[in-house]
NUKOLZA-891745 format. One record per residue: x, y, z of N, C-alpha, C, O, CB in turn; residue number from 1. Coordinates in Angstrom, 2 decimals. Glycine has a CB too. Example, Ala and Ser with C-alpha at 12.3 -4.5 7.8 and 13.67 -1.06 7.14 Angstrom:
<atoms>
   neast  nnorth     nup  caeast canorth    caup   ceast  cnorth     cup   oeast  onorth     oup  cbeast cbnorth    cbup resi
   13.19   -5.69    7.80   12.30   -4.50    7.80   13.20   -3.30    7.80   14.24   -3.32    8.46   11.31   -4.47    9.05    1
   12.85   -2.25    7.08   13.67   -1.06    7.14   12.90    0.03    7.87   13.41    1.14    8.04   14.08   -0.60    5.72    2
</atoms>
This chain:
<atoms>
   neast  nnorth     nup  caeast canorth    caup   ceast  cnorth     cup   oeast  onorth     oup  cbeast cbnorth    cbup resi
  177.60  126.75   40.45  176.66  127.82   40.88  177.05  128.15   42.30  177.45  127.30   43.10  175.13  127.38   40.79    1
  176.91  129.46   42.58  177.19  129.99   43.99  175.87  130.08   44.74  174.79  130.14   44.16  177.92  131.44   43.97    2
  176.03  130.08   46.06  174.92  130.37   46.90  174.21  131.63   46.60  172.99  131.68   46.78  175.35  130.39   48.22    3
  174.85  132.63   46.18  174.24  133.85   45.90  173.29  133.90   44.67  172.55  134.86   44.45  175.28  134.81   45.74    4
  173.37  132.82   43.89  172.54  132.64   42.75  171.13  132.15   43.20  170.19  132.19   42.41  173.21  131.63   41.76    5
  170.97  131.70   44.42  169.68  131.26   44.95  168.99  132.47   45.53  169.01  132.76   46.73  169.84  130.13   46.03    6
  168.35  133.18   44.57  167.81  134.53   44.89  166.37  134.50   45.13  165.76  135.57   45.20  168.08  135.50   43.80    7
  165.75  133.34   45.28  164.21  133.19   45.50  163.96  132.35   46.69  164.87  131.65   47.14  163.47  132.52   44.26    8
  162.77  132.36   47.24  162.49  131.48   48.33  161.23  130.63   47.95  160.25  131.08   47.35  162.27  132.31   49.67    9
  161.39  129.38   48.35  160.19  128.41   47.98  159.92  127.57   49.27  160.82  127.29   50.06  160.55  127.35   46.64   10
  158.64  127.19   49.41  158.18  126.26   50.37  157.83  125.00   49.70  157.13  125.02   48.68  157.05  126.79   51.12   11
  158.29  123.88   50.23  158.05  122.52   49.68  157.01  121.90   50.65  157.23  121.87   51.86  159.43  121.61   49.57   12
  155.81  121.39   50.06  154.75  120.81   50.88  154.48  119.50   50.39  154.61  119.26   49.19  153.51  121.61   50.91   13
  154.07  118.56   51.28  153.61  117.17   50.87  152.22  117.00   51.35  151.78  117.65   52.30  154.53  116.00   51.45   14
  151.51  116.10   50.67  150.05  115.78   51.01  150.09  115.24   52.53  151.01  114.56   52.98  149.39  114.59   49.91   15
  149.08  115.61   53.17  148.90  115.18   54.62  147.40  114.72   54.89  146.49  115.08   54.15  149.29  116.41   55.62   16
  147.24  113.99   55.88  145.96  113.60   56.26  145.61  114.27   57.61  146.43  114.29   58.53  145.87  112.08   56.31   17
  144.38  114.80   57.71  144.04  115.48   58.85  142.89  114.74   59.62  141.93  114.29   58.99  143.68  116.88   58.48   18
  142.99  114.62   60.89  141.96  113.81   61.67  140.83  114.80   61.95  141.06  115.88   62.49  142.56  113.17   63.07   19
  139.69  114.45   61.61  138.44  115.30   61.94  137.50  114.48   62.62  137.71  113.28   62.81  137.75  115.91   60.71   20
  136.41  115.11   63.01  135.35  114.36   63.85  134.73  113.18   62.92  134.15  112.21   63.41  134.10  115.46   64.38   21
  134.89  113.34   61.67  134.31  112.33   60.68  135.30  111.35   60.30  134.99  110.48   59.49  133.80  112.99   59.42   22
  136.56  111.39   60.84  137.58  110.47   60.53  138.63  111.22   59.75  138.48  112.42   59.49  137.05  109.26   59.76   23
  139.72  110.50   59.38  140.83  111.00   58.58  140.37  111.57   57.26  139.60  110.89   56.58  141.82  109.91   58.33   24
  140.77  112.75   56.83  140.48  113.40   55.56  141.74  113.77   54.82  142.69  114.32   55.40  139.63  114.61   55.79   25
  141.74  113.47   53.53  142.85  113.79   52.66  142.69  115.25   52.16  141.61  115.80   52.35  142.92  112.79   51.45   26
  143.65  115.88   51.58  143.45  117.13   50.85  144.26  118.30   51.53  144.43  119.39   50.98  141.91  117.48   50.81   27
  144.75  117.97   52.78  145.59  118.96   53.46  146.99  118.87   53.00  147.40  117.92   52.33  145.54  118.78   54.95   28
  147.74  119.87   53.36  149.20  120.00   52.99  150.03  120.40   54.18  149.63  121.29   54.93  149.40  121.06   51.85   29
  151.21  119.76   54.38  152.11  120.13   55.48  153.44  120.47   54.92  153.90  119.84   53.97  152.23  119.00   56.52   30
  154.09  121.46   55.50  155.45  121.87   55.11  156.49  120.83   55.35  156.59  120.24   56.43  155.85  123.09   55.85   31
  157.33  120.59   54.23  158.45  119.80   54.35  159.63  120.67   54.82  160.37  120.34   55.74  158.71  119.10   53.05   32
  159.76  121.86   54.06  160.68  122.81   54.47  160.14  124.23   53.91  159.65  124.34   52.79  162.13  122.43   53.94   33
  160.26  125.22   54.76  159.65  126.56   54.48  160.81  127.53   54.13  161.88  127.51   54.74  158.79  127.11   55.77   34
  160.52  128.39   53.12  161.35  129.46   52.82  162.78  129.13   52.48  163.71  129.76   52.98  161.31  130.34   53.89   35
  162.99  128.03   51.55  164.11  127.49   51.24  164.73  128.40   50.08  164.00  128.84   49.19  163.88  126.05   50.90   36
  166.10  128.68   50.12  166.67  129.46   49.03  166.63  128.59   47.76  166.90  127.39   47.81  168.14  129.94   49.38   37
  166.28  129.22   46.60  166.18  128.50   45.40  166.46  129.47   44.26  166.51  130.69   44.40  164.81  127.83   45.27   38
  166.67  128.74   43.02  166.71  129.53   41.76  165.57  129.08   40.93  165.43  127.89   40.67  168.07  129.37   40.98   39
  164.73  130.01   40.50  163.49  129.61   39.74  163.56  130.38   38.34  163.80  131.58   38.22  162.09  130.00   40.60   40
  163.31  129.50   37.36  163.31  130.14   35.98  161.87  129.76   35.41  161.39  128.64   35.56  164.61  129.54   34.97   41
  161.21  130.83   34.72  160.13  130.51   34.06  160.47  130.14   32.51  161.29  130.76   31.84  159.18  131.65   34.23   42
  159.74  129.07   32.05  160.04  128.62   30.66  159.45  129.57   29.67  158.48  130.26   29.99  159.50  127.19   30.38   43
  160.00  129.66   28.48  159.41  130.55   27.47  158.01  130.18   27.16  157.67  129.00   27.28  160.20  130.54   26.22   44
  157.18  131.06   26.79  155.84  130.73   26.44  155.72  129.85   25.20  156.54  129.99   24.29  155.07  131.96   26.25   45
  154.78  128.98   25.12  154.56  128.09   24.03  153.16  127.80   23.87  152.37  128.68   24.19  155.30  126.87   24.18   46
  152.70  126.64   23.39  151.32  126.19   23.34  150.76  125.95   24.81  150.37  124.81   25.09  151.22  124.86   22.46   47
  150.72  126.85   25.66  150.41  126.55   27.05  148.97  126.91   27.45  148.67  126.81   28.64  151.37  127.28   27.93   48
  148.10  127.30   26.59  146.79  127.61   26.84  145.85  126.52   26.33  146.06  125.97   25.24  146.48  128.90   26.25   49
  144.82  126.19   27.11  143.88  125.26   26.76  142.54  125.57   27.35  142.45  126.33   28.31  144.33  123.97   27.13   50
  141.52  125.01   26.80  140.14  125.29   27.23  139.60  123.96   27.88  139.54  122.94   27.20  139.20  125.78   25.97   51
  139.23  123.98   29.16  138.62  122.81   29.78  137.27  123.14   30.40  137.23  124.04   31.24  139.53  122.24   30.84   52
  136.20  122.51   30.06  134.92  122.75   30.55  134.49  124.32   30.37  133.78  124.90   31.20  134.90  122.29   32.04   53
  134.96  124.88   29.31  134.52  126.22   29.00  135.37  127.27   29.75  135.12  128.47   29.64  133.05  126.36   29.35   54
  136.40  126.77   30.54  137.19  127.76   31.23  138.66  127.79   30.53  139.21  126.73   30.24  137.25  127.40   32.84   55
  139.15  128.83   30.33  140.42  129.03   29.65  141.54  128.96   30.79  141.60  129.73   31.75  140.43  130.46   28.83   56
  142.35  127.99   30.53  143.46  127.80   31.50  144.81  128.05   30.87  145.06  127.57   29.76  143.44  126.39   32.07   57
  145.69  128.78   31.51  147.04  129.00   31.10  148.04  128.25   31.98  148.10  128.46   33.19  147.34  130.45   31.12   58
  148.82  127.38   31.34  149.90  126.73   32.14  151.12  127.54   32.22  151.53  128.14   31.23  150.26  125.42   31.58   59
  151.74  127.59   33.37  152.85  128.45   33.49  154.11  127.49   33.92  154.35  127.31   35.11  152.52  129.64   34.56   60
  154.83  126.93   32.96  155.85  125.97   33.44  157.05  126.73   33.82  157.23  127.88   33.44  156.22  124.92   32.38   61
  157.90  126.06   34.62  159.18  126.66   35.09  160.09  125.56   35.67  159.73  124.38   35.68  158.91  127.79   36.19   62
  161.22  125.95   36.12  162.27  125.01   36.71  162.75  125.58   38.04  162.86  126.80   38.21  163.54  124.81   35.71   63
  163.02  124.74   38.92  163.55  125.20   40.32  164.75  124.37   40.53  164.80  123.19   40.21  162.47  124.98   41.58   64
  165.76  125.04   41.09  167.04  124.32   41.52  167.28  124.66   42.94  167.29  125.85   43.28  168.31  124.73   40.63   65
  167.49  123.71   43.81  167.80  123.83   45.12  168.95  123.17   45.63  169.34  122.23   44.94  166.82  123.47   45.79   66
  169.62  123.44   46.73  170.63  122.52   47.23  170.12  121.11   47.51  168.96  120.93   47.88  171.21  123.09   48.48   67
  171.00  120.06   47.33  170.54  118.70   47.39  169.84  118.47   48.79  170.30  118.93   49.84  171.76  117.71   47.17   68
  168.71  117.73   48.70  168.06  117.25   49.85  167.28  116.02   49.42  166.78  115.92   48.30  167.18  118.32   50.48   69
  167.20  115.02   50.42  166.57  113.76   50.14  165.13  113.86   50.41  164.65  114.75   51.11  167.18  112.65   50.93   70
  164.37  112.84   49.78  162.91  112.68   50.19  162.03  113.48   49.28  160.84  113.52   49.57  162.66  113.13   51.69   71
  162.45  114.11   48.26  161.49  114.91   47.32  160.91  113.91   46.41  161.56  112.94   46.00  162.24  116.10   46.45   72
  159.60  114.16   46.07  158.91  113.35   45.09  157.88  114.14   44.33  157.48  115.19   44.82  158.27  112.18   45.75   73
  157.43  113.74   43.21  156.61  114.44   42.30  155.19  114.65   42.86  154.40  115.39   42.28  156.57  113.70   41.01   74
  154.87  114.00   43.97  153.53  114.27   44.50  153.42  115.53   45.51  152.37  115.88   46.04  153.06  112.98   45.24   75
  154.59  116.11   45.66  154.72  117.36   46.39  154.35  118.59   45.65  154.27  118.58   44.42  156.05  117.51   46.83   76
  154.12  119.68   46.36  153.81  120.91   45.64  154.69  121.99   46.13  155.15  121.89   47.27  152.36  121.31   45.79   77
  154.98  123.02   45.38  155.86  124.07   45.62  155.15  125.43   45.72  154.28  125.68   44.89  156.88  124.08   44.55   78
  155.44  126.29   46.67  154.96  127.61   46.82  156.20  128.50   46.53  157.18  128.56   47.28  154.31  127.84   48.26   79
  156.05  129.16   45.43  157.13  130.13   45.05  156.72  131.54   45.67  155.68  132.10   45.34  157.29  130.22   43.38   80
  157.59  132.04   46.55  157.34  133.36   47.17  157.82  134.51   46.36  159.02  134.80   46.38  157.99  133.42   48.50   81
  156.94  135.21   45.64  157.28  136.43   45.03  156.44  137.50   45.60  156.08  137.47   46.77  157.14  136.36   43.57   82
  156.12  138.53   44.71  155.24  139.56   45.19  153.94  138.98   45.71  153.37  139.42   46.71  154.96  140.57   44.10   83
  153.48  137.94   44.97  152.38  137.12   45.36  152.76  135.67   45.33  153.40  135.23   44.37  151.20  137.38   44.50   84
  152.37  134.89   46.38  152.76  133.53   46.39  152.15  132.74   45.24  150.95  132.85   45.02  152.40  132.93   47.68   85
  152.86  132.00   44.56  152.32  131.10   43.48  152.41  129.60   43.93  153.47  129.15   44.35  153.14  131.30   42.12   86
  151.29  128.84   43.84  151.24  127.42   44.26  151.43  126.73   43.01  150.68  126.93   42.05  149.90  126.97   45.01   87
  152.45  125.87   42.96  152.72  125.08   41.73  152.77  123.54   42.09  153.11  123.16   43.21  154.12  125.56   41.06   88
  152.43  122.73   41.14  152.69  121.33   41.28  154.12  121.00   40.74  154.66  121.68   39.87  151.59  120.51   40.55   89
  154.64  119.98   41.27  155.89  119.47   40.81  155.59  118.49   39.61  155.04  117.40   39.79  156.66  118.76   42.01   90
  155.95  118.92   38.45  155.59  118.16   37.16  156.62  117.07   36.77  156.39  116.34   35.80  155.47  119.18   35.96   91
  157.67  116.95   37.47  158.59  115.95   37.14  159.36  115.43   38.43  159.42  116.12   39.44  159.54  116.51   36.09   92
  159.93  114.21   38.35  160.70  113.71   39.45  161.97  114.61   39.56  162.54  114.99   38.54  161.05  112.18   39.25   93
  162.39  114.93   40.77  163.61  115.69   40.98  164.82  114.90   40.36  164.89  113.68   40.42  163.82  115.96   42.52   94
  165.72  115.67   39.79  167.01  115.18   39.23  168.09  115.73   39.91  168.16  116.94   40.15  167.18  115.48   37.82   95
  169.09  114.80   40.31  170.30  115.15   40.99  171.32  115.70   39.97  171.62  115.15   38.91  170.85  113.95   41.75   96
  171.83  116.91   40.47  172.93  117.51   39.52  174.22  117.50   40.37  174.24  117.97   41.51  172.57  119.09   38.97   97
  175.25  116.97   39.78  176.46  116.76   40.52  176.39  115.62   41.47  175.47  114.81   41.40  176.82  117.95   41.23   98
  177.33  115.52   42.36  177.30  114.44   43.41  176.71  115.03   44.66  177.39  115.57   45.53  178.76  113.86   43.72   99
  175.35  114.89   44.70  174.54  115.40   45.82  174.77  116.81   46.04  174.89  117.25   47.18  174.80  114.67   47.08  100
  174.85  117.60   44.96  175.14  119.00   45.12  173.89  119.84   44.95  173.59  120.71   45.77  176.19  119.43   44.15  101
  173.15  119.55   43.86  171.88  120.30   43.56  170.72  119.38   43.19  170.97  118.24   42.77  172.11  121.30   42.41  102
  169.53  119.80   43.32  168.37  119.06   42.82  167.57  120.04   41.93  167.35  121.20   42.28  167.47  118.49   44.03  103
  167.17  119.52   40.79  166.44  120.34   39.89  165.13  119.63   39.47  165.16  118.42   39.25  167.31  120.69   38.69  104
  164.02  120.32   39.34  162.78  119.75   38.94  161.89  120.90   38.18  162.10  122.11   38.31  162.03  119.14   40.26  105
  160.92  120.34   37.40  160.04  121.28   36.84  158.83  121.47   37.62  158.43  120.62   38.42  159.70  120.92   35.53  106
  158.20  122.66   37.37  157.04  123.00   38.06  156.01  123.57   37.11  156.34  123.97   36.00  157.35  123.92   39.13  107
  154.76  123.61   37.56  153.70  124.13   36.63  152.61  124.62   37.49  152.12  123.90   38.36  153.15  123.03   35.61  108
  152.19  125.96   37.26  151.04  126.49   38.00  149.94  126.86   36.94  150.22  126.96   35.74  151.47  127.78   38.88  109
  148.83  127.03   37.37  147.66  127.20   36.46  147.03  128.52   36.86  146.93  128.83   38.04  146.59  125.97   36.56  110
  146.58  129.35   35.79  145.75  130.57   36.06  144.70  130.50   35.10  144.86  129.97   34.00  146.52  131.91   35.95  111
  143.60  131.05   35.49  142.45  131.14   34.55  142.20  132.60   34.08  141.28  132.84   33.30  141.18  130.58   35.23  112
</atoms>
């Protein structure tokens, strides 16, 4: 794959703890790397709709490939920068492609 194939931008975030007047609070996110060149594919539609608590949810799975980098894990989230930013969870552990050449992982975002 050539660098020109990386036609999208993604931001990778990890969970962070924020100090507040009530003590440390979880739930915040901090950038690991912002606006990283990436290749993003949407998976073909399948049985991706479900109903939870009376709310209809549609899962939107996809794959992301970036240049090799260390320290990625499945507890991180990805923001795909398109016309509108999509916040996605990393639904698999990153897989190394080649000898430290590329990293590929699956993502999933939800819409109601």
